[in-house]
N, C-alpha and C positions, 0 to 999 in steps of 0.2 A: 518095325520100329523098335528096336531094342538097346540101341545107344547112339551116344553120340555122333560118333561115328556111322554109323547107320543115316542120322539126319544128314552129316554130312555129306554119304555118296550121294541122296536124295536132291539134293540145294545144287552139287556140283550137274548133274543130270540137268536138270531145270536150267541153273545155267544156260549148260548148250545148247539148249532148245532154242533161251532169250538171243543169245548170241547169233543162233541161226534169221532168227527173226528181222534181224539188223537192215536198214535201208538203205543204206550209205550210198552215193550217185555214179560210187566205181562197184558196185557190185551188180553180179549179175541178178537178177528177179525171177524168181517162179512163184508163182501166184494161183492160187488153186480155188477152182469157185465152189464156194461151199456154202450158200441156199442152199433154202427144202430141197431144192431141186437134185442141186450135186450131192448133197447128202445121200437123200432118197437112193441116187445110182452107182453111192457105193466112194464118195471124192474123202468120207475122213480117212481110210486107209492105201488110199494114193496120195495124201498129204504127209501121212505118217511113214508111207515108204522113202520121200522126197526128205524129211528131215531124220530117218535111218543113215540112208545109204549119203547122203551130203556128209552127217557126222561120220560112218567109218570110214570113206574117202579123205576127212580135216578140211576139205576146200572152204575154204577162209574167205572166198571171192561170189560166195553165192548166198542169198538170205532168200529165204523161204513163209511167204507171208499168204494171206485166205482172205476173200474177198466173198461180197455177195452175187448175187445173179449175176452170171454175164450175157446170159440173153440169146443160148442156141441150148433151150435146157432138152432137147430131142437128142445133143450129143455130148450130153453131161455121163460122166464128169468131162469136165473140162482143165486143160493147165495153160496158162500164158507165161513163156518164158520173154524175159526181155534183156537185149546186151548192151550195156552200152553202143551208141551210134549204129547199132540195125536195125532191122524192122521186129516189131514181134510177132513170135513163133504162137498159134492154135496149136496145141492137143488136146482133142476128143478123142470119148470114147475110153480115157484112159483106165486102167489098173494097173496095181501094185505092181504085177509082174512086165509090165511095160518099163517103170522109173527105173531100173538101172543099166537099161539100152538110153534110155535118154540123157542121165545124169553121163553115162561113159560118152557118148556121143556127140551130144551139143552142148554140152555143159564145161565137160573135160576138154575135148575133140574138137568143136564149132564146128560139125558137122547136124546140122539139122536134119530129123527123122522124119521125110519125106511123110511115110506112109503111115503115119501115128498121129499125124496135119489135117486142120478142117478143108484143106481143099482133096488132102484124101477120099476122104469120108463122105465126100456130095457128090 
């Protein structure tokens, strides 16, 4: 950081991430399991990939949050998607490479990516 402009750029970037964590009732919520089991399985890069993809697409109705253990450690990293008025969708064995597909198909177009869900993994 060499100038006030650099500091402002950092502030703006962090503000965007905070806005992505908004939990208003009309938002689609993406919840990433970030307990030790999830982190050990690679949840942090998945969380970062969701933050980057949603920011890149400038999706204002999507919030990204994290939680502790979701309860199925063998299927970590786990991501739950809550769309208002619909049942929760649980994606398992997530990787950063799967994130753009979920954002495009599920969050933008409303189509669950069934092959990544908990039902397909069992």
